[in-house]
N, CA, C and O of each residue as an XYZ file, in Angstrom:
708
protein
N      82.997     98.190     74.276
C      83.142     97.061     73.380
C      84.595     96.609     73.390
O      85.508     97.435     73.400
N      84.803     95.320     73.388
C      86.130     94.727     73.338
C      86.266     94.008     72.011
O      85.322     93.357     71.563
N      87.423     94.113     71.374
C      87.661     93.409     70.115
C      89.028     92.746     70.181
O      89.985     93.324     70.696
N      89.114     91.523     69.653
C      90.402     90.845     69.590
C      90.344     89.776     68.514
O      89.263     89.348     68.110
N      91.509     89.347     68.052
C      91.595     88.296     67.044
C      92.771     87.394     67.395
O      93.807     87.863     67.867
N      92.606     86.120     67.166
C      93.664     85.146     67.422
C      93.576     84.097     66.321
O      93.005     83.024     66.512
N      94.143     84.421     65.176
C      94.084     83.546     64.004
C      92.650     83.203     63.612
O      92.380     82.113     63.108
N      91.743     84.133     63.844
C      90.327     83.946     63.527
C      89.750     85.294     63.109
O      90.441     86.310     63.172
N      88.492     85.309     62.685
C      87.872     86.605     62.381
C      87.874     87.506     63.615
O      87.964     87.018     64.742
N      87.776     88.813     63.403
C      87.723     89.765     64.508
C      86.540     89.432     65.406
O      85.416     89.257     64.936
N      86.811     89.348     66.698
C      85.777     89.029     67.679
C      85.464     90.289     68.467
O      86.370     90.995     68.910
N      84.183     90.567     68.638
C      83.767     91.722     69.430
C      82.922     91.249     70.605
O      82.130     90.313     70.490
N      83.108     91.914     71.723
C      82.300     91.666     72.917
C      81.602     92.967     73.253
O      82.233     94.019     73.358
N      80.299     92.883     73.420
C      79.513     94.078     73.705
C      78.332     93.690     74.587
O      78.051     92.511     74.802
N      77.655     94.705     75.086
C      76.451     94.443     75.885
C      75.386     93.794     74.997
O      75.237     94.118     73.819
N      74.669     92.887     75.601
C      73.589     92.197     74.889
C      72.443     93.163     74.651
O      72.040     93.897     75.553
N      71.925     93.159     73.443
C      70.754     93.965     73.124
C      69.525     93.087     73.017
O      69.626     91.860     73.021
N      68.377     93.710     72.921
C      67.114     92.968     72.830
C      67.091     92.050     71.611
O      66.401     91.031     71.611
N      67.837     92.406     70.585
C      67.909     91.637     69.351
C      68.493     90.238     69.552
O      68.289     89.365     68.709
N      69.202     90.011     70.631
C      70.039     88.822     70.787
C      69.326     87.605     71.356
O      69.902     86.517     71.362
N      68.106     87.746     71.829
C      67.467     86.667     72.582
C      67.422     85.336     71.826
O      67.858     84.315     72.357
N      66.909     85.333     70.613
C      66.741     84.072     69.878
C      68.094     83.444     69.567
O      68.283     82.242     69.755
N      69.035     84.256     69.091
C      70.357     83.722     68.766
C      71.073     83.217     70.027
O      71.785     82.213     69.980
N      70.883     83.908     71.134
C      71.482     83.492     72.402
C      70.934     82.132     72.842
O      71.696     81.257     73.252
N      69.623     81.957     72.758
C      69.022     80.678     73.148
C      69.517     79.544     72.256
O      69.756     78.439     72.743
N      69.674     79.798     70.969
C      70.201     78.774     70.059
C      71.637     78.401     70.433
O      71.998     77.224     70.422
N      72.450     79.400     70.763
C      73.825     79.135     71.184
C      73.842     78.292     72.463
O      74.589     77.318     72.553
N      73.026     78.663     73.445
C      72.970     77.895     74.696
C      72.513     76.462     74.450
O      73.024     75.534     75.077
N      71.554     76.270     73.543
C      71.101     74.917     73.213
C      72.238     74.094     72.609
O      72.420     72.929     72.961
N      73.011     74.711     71.689
C      74.119     73.994     71.049
C      75.222     73.648     72.046
O      75.748     72.534     72.034
N      75.568     74.592     72.898
C      76.716     74.419     73.785
C      76.367     73.616     75.035
O      77.153     72.774     75.467
N      75.203     73.867     75.615
C      74.871     73.276     76.917
C      73.781     72.216     76.858
O      73.688     71.374     77.751
N      72.963     72.248     75.827
C      71.892     71.281     75.701
C      70.785     71.489     76.729
O      70.809     72.459     77.487
N      69.823     70.583     76.754
C      68.676     70.740     77.647
C      69.016     70.584     79.131
O      68.218     70.976     79.983
N      70.172     70.024     79.454
C      70.549     69.845     80.865
C      70.677     71.179     81.592
O      70.606     71.224     82.820
N      70.863     72.264     80.847
C      71.021     73.575     81.494
C      69.778     73.973     82.273
O      69.873     74.733     83.236
N      68.624     73.476     81.876
C      67.381     73.853     82.544
C      67.223     73.189     83.913
O      66.384     73.613     84.707
N      68.015     72.159     84.196
C      67.920     71.465     85.473
C      68.932     71.917     86.510
O      68.972     71.368     87.611
N      69.738     72.893     86.184
C      70.791     73.341     87.105
C      70.223     74.224     88.207
O      69.227     74.920     88.006
N      70.860     74.190     89.370
C      70.391     74.999     90.502
C      70.407     76.488     90.172
O      69.529     77.226     90.619
N      71.381     76.936     89.405
C      71.439     78.351     89.020
C      70.230     78.754     88.191
O      69.770     79.893     88.264
N      69.720     77.819     87.405
C      68.559     78.129     86.558
C      67.336     78.452     87.407
O      66.489     79.242     86.989
N      67.231     77.860     88.580
C      66.116     78.170     89.481
C      66.118     79.659     89.810
O      65.058     80.277     89.906
N      67.294     80.229     89.982
C      67.410     81.652     90.323
C      67.218     82.567     89.112
O      66.900     83.746     89.265
N      67.413     82.023     87.914
C      67.271     82.828     86.690
C      65.871     82.750     86.087
O      65.453     83.652     85.361
N      65.161     81.688     86.383
C      63.879     81.410     85.736
C      62.909     82.581     85.867
O      62.653     83.073     86.966
N      62.374     83.017     84.727
C      61.385     84.100     84.631
C      61.907     85.444     85.136
O      61.125     86.304     85.541
N      63.224     85.625     85.111
C      63.848     86.877     85.544
C      64.617     87.505     84.392
O      65.017     86.828     83.444
N      64.812     88.804     84.495
C      65.686     89.521     83.574
C      67.085     89.573     84.179
O      67.227     89.606     85.401
N      68.125     89.581     83.335
C      69.467     89.742     83.899
C      69.617     91.115     84.547
O      68.823     92.020     84.291
N      70.627     91.262     85.378
C      70.908     92.550     86.017
C      71.092     93.613     84.933
O      71.685     93.354     83.886
N      70.585     94.786     85.198
C      70.584     95.867     84.216
C      71.993     96.174     83.708
O      72.887     96.509     84.485
N      72.177     96.055     82.389
C      73.451     96.374     81.758
C      74.543     95.345     81.965
O      75.699     95.607     81.633
N      74.207     94.173     82.507
C      75.228     93.180     82.838
C      75.025     91.859     82.098
O      75.173     90.778     82.668
N      74.683     91.974     80.822
C      74.589     90.814     79.936
C      75.455     91.120     78.714
O      75.343     92.190     78.117
N      76.317     90.174     78.350
C      77.288     90.413     77.284
C      77.260     89.285     76.262
O      76.970     88.135     76.589
N      77.569     89.640     75.018
C      77.637     88.672     73.931
C      78.923     88.900     73.145
O      79.467     90.004     73.124
N      79.393     87.846     72.505
C      80.564     87.916     71.631
C      80.132     87.514     70.228
O      79.367     86.568     70.043
N      80.634     88.248     69.246
C      80.353     87.968     67.837
C      81.661     87.811     67.081
O      82.664     88.438     67.422
N      81.645     86.971     66.055
C      82.817     86.820     65.188
C      82.646     87.622     63.905
O      83.265     87.312     62.887
N      81.829     88.626     63.952
C      81.537     89.445     62.782
C      80.127     89.201     62.293
O      79.397     90.145     61.991
N      79.737     87.931     62.212
C      78.403     87.588     61.728
C      77.568     86.829     62.749
O      76.356     87.028     62.836
N      78.203     85.971     63.512
C      77.473     85.051     64.380
C      77.793     85.287     65.848
O      78.909     85.658     66.211
N      76.783     85.060     66.680
C      77.011     85.085     68.117
C      77.793     83.830     68.479
O      77.386     82.716     68.151
N      78.922     84.024     69.161
C      79.777     82.891     69.510
C      79.964     82.745     71.014
O      80.593     81.790     71.469
N      79.421     83.687     71.793
C      79.553     83.590     73.238
C      78.551     84.461     73.957
O      78.044     85.436     73.402
N      78.269     84.104     75.200
C      77.320     84.862     76.010
C      77.614     84.660     77.494
O      78.071     83.597     77.914
N      77.345     85.683     78.264
C      77.366     85.581     79.723
C      76.412     86.635     80.265
O      76.259     87.712     79.689
N      75.782     86.308     81.370
C      74.886     87.251     82.045
C      75.154     87.217     83.541
O      75.620     86.218     84.090
N      74.845     88.338     84.183
C      74.856     88.428     85.639
C      73.426     88.673     86.100
O      72.663     89.380     85.441
N      73.072     88.084     87.233
C      71.705     88.111     87.746
C      71.697     88.633     89.172
O      72.591     88.316     89.956
N      70.699     89.429     89.510
C      70.547     89.939     90.874
C      70.047     88.830     91.796
O      69.058     88.157     91.507
N      70.755     88.657     92.912
C      70.343     87.697     93.934
C      70.551     88.317     95.309
O      71.275     89.298     95.474
N      69.894     87.713     96.284
C      70.159     88.024     97.680
C      71.008     86.879     98.206
O      70.630     85.715     98.070
N      72.151     87.195     98.805
C      73.080     86.181     99.302
C      72.949     86.042    100.813
O      73.892     86.314    101.555
N      71.773     85.618    101.259
C      71.547     85.413    102.686
C      71.770     86.686    103.472
O      71.328     87.759    103.060
N      72.456     86.578    104.608
C      72.650     87.762    105.444
C      73.682     88.742    104.880
O      73.895     89.808    105.458
N      74.328     88.396    103.758
C      75.258     89.326    103.098
C      74.523     90.333    102.225
O      75.091     91.353    101.835
N      73.263     90.051    101.919
C      72.479     90.988    101.115
C      72.703     90.840     99.622
O      72.922     89.738     99.120
N      72.648     91.961     98.920
C      72.691     91.958     97.458
C      74.010     91.416     96.911
O      75.090     91.717     97.418
N      73.884     90.606     95.860
C      75.036     90.061     95.144
C      74.586     89.780     93.717
O      73.430     90.010     93.361
N      75.498     89.289     92.917
C      75.197     88.889     91.549
C      75.549     87.416     91.374
O      76.440     86.894     92.044
N      74.835     86.757     90.466
C      75.113     85.376     90.091
C      75.537     85.377     88.630
O      74.817     85.906     87.782
N      76.687     84.796     88.320
C      77.193     84.745     86.951
C      76.753     83.458     86.286
O      76.855     82.379     86.870
N      76.259     83.577     85.050
C      75.970     82.392     84.259
C      74.705     82.507     83.434
O      73.900     83.411     83.660
N      74.524     81.645     82.521
C      75.558     80.728     82.090
C      76.585     81.431     81.196
O      76.264     82.376     80.476
N      77.807     80.951     81.263
C      78.858     81.355     80.332
C      78.904     80.276     79.267
O      79.090     79.100     79.579
N      78.738     80.665     78.024
C      78.757     79.691     76.938
C      79.528     80.270     75.759
O      79.352     81.432     75.393
N      80.383     79.439     75.170
C      81.164     79.818     73.996
C      81.032     78.699     72.971
O      81.159     77.521     73.303
N      80.776     79.081     71.722
C      80.683     78.112     70.635
C      81.932     77.228     70.644
O      83.049     77.715     70.816
N      81.727     75.940     70.459
C      82.827     74.979     70.585
C      83.989     75.258     69.640
O      85.130     74.940     69.975
N      83.740     75.834     68.485
C      84.855     76.102     67.566
C      85.764     77.216     68.084
O      86.874     77.392     67.581
N      85.303     77.968     69.086
C      86.113     79.031     69.684
C      86.645     78.644     71.066
O      87.187     79.487     71.780
N      86.495     77.395     71.436
C      87.004     76.924     72.725
C      88.511     77.164     72.802
O      89.244     76.849     71.865
N      88.963     77.717     73.911
C      90.383     77.979     74.103
C      90.905     79.236     73.441
O      92.107     79.500     73.486
N      90.037     80.014     72.830
C      90.474     81.213     72.097
C      90.489     82.473     72.950
O      90.950     83.518     72.490
N      89.996     82.397     74.177
C      89.939     83.576     75.034
C      88.602     84.285     75.034
O      88.433     85.280     75.739
N      87.646     83.793     74.256
C      86.329     84.432     74.201
C      85.650     84.364     75.566
O      85.112     85.367     76.037
N      85.666     83.206     76.200
C      85.038     83.068     77.517
C      85.664     83.995     78.538
O      84.953     84.658     79.294
N      86.986     84.049     78.569
C      87.678     84.941     79.504
C      87.320     86.395     79.220
O      87.098     87.174     80.146
N      87.263     86.758     77.947
C      86.883     88.128     77.596
C      85.494     88.480     78.088
O      85.266     89.589     78.572
N      84.564     87.546     77.966
C      83.203     87.773     78.447
C      83.167     87.923     79.965
O      82.497     88.816     80.484
N      83.882     87.056     80.678
C      83.888     87.135     82.142
C      84.514     88.448     82.596
O      83.970     89.117     83.475
N      85.649     88.828     82.011
C      86.279     90.099     82.390
C      85.353     91.280     82.108
O      85.252     92.193     82.927
N      84.680     91.273     80.964
C      83.751     92.363     80.640
C      82.639     92.447     81.679
O      82.293     93.536     82.136
N      82.080     91.296     82.052
C      80.985     91.268     83.026
C      81.453     91.729     84.405
O      80.775     92.530     85.049
N      82.593     91.237     84.861
C      83.086     91.615     86.188
C      83.468     93.092     86.254
O      83.181     93.764     87.244
N      84.110     93.595     85.209
C      84.468     95.019     85.184
C      83.228     95.900     85.208
O      83.183     96.899     85.926
N      82.217     95.529     84.418
C      80.976     96.313     84.389
C      80.265     96.249     85.739
O      79.715     97.250     86.200
N      80.274     95.081     86.369
C      79.631     94.939     87.681
C      80.321     95.816     88.717
O      79.656     96.487     89.507
N      81.637     95.815     88.717
C      82.372     96.639     89.677
C      82.130     98.122     89.411
O      81.930     98.895     90.348
N      82.146     98.520     88.145
C      81.886     99.915     87.783
C      80.499    100.346     88.232
O      80.299    101.494     88.630
N      79.534     99.420     88.167
C      78.156     99.722     88.573
C      77.979     99.696     90.094
O      76.887     99.972     90.590
N      79.031     99.372     90.833
C      78.966     99.419     92.289
C      78.602     98.121     92.981
O      78.361     98.114     94.188
N      78.557     97.022     92.242
C      78.261     95.726     92.867
C      79.471     95.250     93.659
O      80.613     95.539     93.303
N      79.206     94.510     94.746
C      80.264     94.108     95.675
C      80.765     92.689     95.495
O      81.926     92.403     95.788
N      79.906     91.791     95.015
C      80.326     90.393     94.933
C      79.553     89.656     93.849
O      78.418     89.999     93.516
N      80.216     88.622     93.306
C      79.632     87.788     92.257
C      79.845     86.335     92.652
O      80.940     85.941     93.053
N      78.790     85.548     92.535
C      78.832     84.119     92.839
C      78.602     83.330     91.564
O      78.078     83.862     90.585
N      78.992     82.066     91.570
C      78.722     81.182     90.443
C      78.895     79.742     90.871
O      79.473     79.452     91.919
N      78.387     78.844     90.045
C      78.675     77.419     90.170
C      79.417     77.056     88.890
O      78.848     77.112     87.800
N      80.695     76.681     89.025
C      81.493     76.401     87.835
C      82.820     75.754     88.172
O      83.114     75.471     89.333
N      83.612     75.524     87.149
C      84.899     74.852     87.253
C      85.892     75.704     88.049
O      86.278     76.781     87.595
N      86.308     75.236     89.230
C      87.235     76.028     90.049
C      88.541     76.372     89.334
O      89.058     77.478     89.492
N      89.076     75.442     88.554
C      90.328     75.712     87.847
C      90.158     76.832     86.821
O      91.048     77.669     86.669
N      89.039     76.856     86.124
C      88.803     77.893     85.118
C      88.595     79.258     85.776
O      89.197     80.246     85.355
N      87.761     79.315     86.787
C      87.366     80.608     87.356
C      88.375     81.193     88.344
O      88.242     82.356     88.725
N      89.372     80.428     88.766
C      90.389     80.953     89.689
C      91.121     82.149     89.093
O      91.491     83.064     89.829
N      91.339     82.166     87.787
C      92.068     83.270     87.148
C      91.361     84.613     87.299
O      91.986     85.666     87.171
N      90.053     84.574     87.574
C      89.278     85.806     87.740
C      89.135     86.182     89.216
O      88.494     87.180     89.546
N      89.728     85.390     90.095
C      89.664     85.663     91.526
C      88.599     84.889     92.275
O      88.436     85.088     93.479
N      87.866     84.011     91.599
C      86.836     83.216     92.265
C      87.479     82.126     93.114
O      88.474     81.519     92.718
N      86.898     81.889     94.280
C      87.273     80.753     95.108
C      86.100     80.412     96.032
O      85.165     81.196     96.194
N      86.177     79.231     96.626
C      85.037     78.702     97.383
C      84.848     79.352     98.751
O      83.720     79.413     99.242
N      85.903     79.832     99.370
C      85.815     80.313    100.757
C      84.721     81.357    100.991
O      83.969     81.213    101.955
N      84.589     82.400    100.164
C      83.561     83.409    100.463
C      82.131     82.874    100.376
O      81.217     83.441    100.976
N      81.937     81.782     99.629
C      80.597     81.216     99.453
C      80.327     80.051    100.396
O      79.256     79.448    100.328
N      81.262     79.723    101.266
C      81.162     78.491    102.053
C      79.966     78.441    102.999
O      79.500     77.348    103.321
N      79.462     79.567    103.447
C      78.306     79.576    104.336
C      76.979     79.760    103.628
O      75.925     79.792    104.264
N      77.032     79.881    102.304
C      75.816     80.126    101.524
C      75.324     78.839    100.877
O      76.085     77.890    100.693
N      74.043     78.823    100.537
C      73.415     77.671     99.894
C      72.723     78.108     98.617
O      72.265     79.244     98.498
N      72.654     77.187     97.663
C      71.889     77.383     96.432
C      70.598     76.587     96.564
O      70.572     75.571     97.259
N      69.527     77.027     95.909
C      68.313     76.201     95.905
C      68.555     74.941     95.072
O      69.243     74.993     94.053
N      68.006     73.840     95.491
C      68.187     72.598     94.748
C      69.575     72.015     94.942
O      70.346     72.467     95.788
N      69.878     70.999     94.140
C      71.171     70.319     94.228
C      72.260     71.171     93.578
O      72.052     71.742     92.508
N      73.419     71.255     94.228
C      74.579     71.922     93.633
C      75.845     71.282     94.185
O      75.843     70.712     95.276
N      76.918     71.383     93.423
C      78.206     70.849     93.855
C      78.912     71.895     94.700
O      79.334     72.931     94.185
N      79.044     71.634     95.983
C      79.622     72.593     96.931
C      80.995     73.084     96.471
O      81.278     74.279     96.555
N      81.854     72.179     95.984
C      83.214     72.583     95.598
C      83.231     73.481     94.363
O      84.233     74.143     94.092
N      82.122     73.507     93.610
C      82.033     74.363     92.422
C      81.339     75.695     92.722
O      81.284     76.565     91.854
N      80.818     75.863     93.921
C      80.125     77.090     94.320
C      81.180     78.068     94.831
O      81.832     77.819     95.845
N      81.339     79.177     94.118
C      82.449     80.097     94.361
C      81.984     81.543     94.312
O      80.879     81.849     93.865
N      82.852     82.414     94.779
C      82.548     83.848     94.738
C      83.823     84.641     94.525
O      84.927     84.172     94.799
N      83.640     85.847     94.033
C      84.711     86.829     93.966
C      84.176     88.117     94.577
O      83.043     88.520     94.316
N      84.994     88.743     95.378
C      84.659     90.034     95.970
C      85.211     91.106     95.032
O      86.365     91.021     94.612
N      84.418     92.095     94.706
C      84.845     93.147     93.792
C      85.437     94.307     94.583
O      84.881     94.724     95.600
N      86.540     94.813     94.123
C      87.188     95.902     94.840
C      87.763     95.405     96.147
O      88.280     94.290     96.220
N      87.677     96.224     97.176
C      88.222     95.872     98.491
C      87.165     95.318     99.430
O      87.428     95.140    100.619
N      85.994     95.046     98.922
C      84.887     94.601     99.759
C      85.056     93.138    100.150
O      85.507     92.326     99.342
N      84.701     92.804    101.368
C      84.666     91.399    101.783
C      83.307     91.073    102.389
O      83.208     90.367    103.393
N      82.265     91.600    101.759
C      80.903     91.490    102.263
C      80.370     90.084    102.411
O      79.427     89.870    103.173
N      80.939     89.116    101.712
C      80.472     87.739    101.850
C      81.166     87.000    102.985
O      80.716     85.925    103.383
N      82.235     87.545    103.502
C      83.009     86.876    104.546
C      82.128     86.559    105.758
O      81.541     87.454    106.366
N      82.047     85.277    106.094
C      81.258     84.844    107.241
C      79.758     84.847    107.022
O      78.996     84.628    107.964
N      79.322     85.091    105.801
C      77.878     85.161    105.545
C      77.269     83.765    105.476
O      77.960     82.773    105.241
N      75.954     83.717    105.688
C      75.235     82.450    105.604
C      73.836     82.709    105.077
O      73.341     83.836    105.093
N      73.209     81.636    104.609
C      71.843     81.730    104.123
C      71.700     81.193    102.713
O      72.672     80.787    102.076
N      70.465     81.201    102.246
C      70.101     80.684    100.935
C      70.078     81.812     99.915
O      69.538     82.885    100.185
N      70.663     81.576     98.741
C      70.539     82.543     97.653
C      69.090     82.565     97.189
O      68.460     81.519     97.034
N      68.575     83.757     96.970
C      67.231     83.924     96.421
C      67.288     84.934     95.289
O      68.107     85.853     95.305
N      66.420     84.759     94.313
C      66.366     85.664     93.164
C      65.725     86.980     93.571
O      64.736     86.998     94.304
N      66.290     88.078     93.095
C      65.729     89.398     93.392
C      65.562     90.247     92.141
O      65.059     91.367     92.227
N      65.965     89.748     90.998
C      65.911     90.532     89.768
C      64.501     90.756     89.272
O      63.548     90.113     89.714
N      64.395     91.687     88.339
C      63.103     92.013     87.735
C      62.528     90.796     87.016
O      63.252     90.030     86.379
N      61.227     90.638     87.133
C      60.525     89.523     86.490
C      60.299     89.828     85.012
O      60.146     90.986     84.623
N      60.281     88.781     84.200
C      59.920     88.906     82.788
C      58.411     89.054     82.718
O      57.675     88.287     83.340
N      57.957     90.027     81.972
C      56.506     90.232     81.841
C      56.001     89.664     80.560
O      54.805     89.743     80.278
């Protein structure tokens, strides 16, 4: 668990529990709206469970104020990888470090669990601080429409398993029953 405060109530980041589903969906609706269901990443998440132990939430003591999940995917000929998203933070906490805390928690847990790489579709300027860049994902494709310049990856540890890889990302995570 991570805790921090910046002129606000104490914020905690912890693994998402089964209790969080309804509150998480409400947060995503407020922050991202219905457009989130049309994103290419959603095709890979639909009817799937997040990667085991790799879903995180942030609370301000009473309310869920942030969420991020990692999802199991196959990255073409590179094999197993993770897909990050959606990352969502309540607008009143924008710029407070909650989003960064969630991303760091997710990436650290993924590396500890032995995962080699994480992909996402997102703002290059925001995600560069975590080591994401477009080059490792340049030979890979997402299902549906996606913005190539926003498709990025980070290699965890010393691995460069995505280097020179090609192919379509496909979902491999456990199905929701």
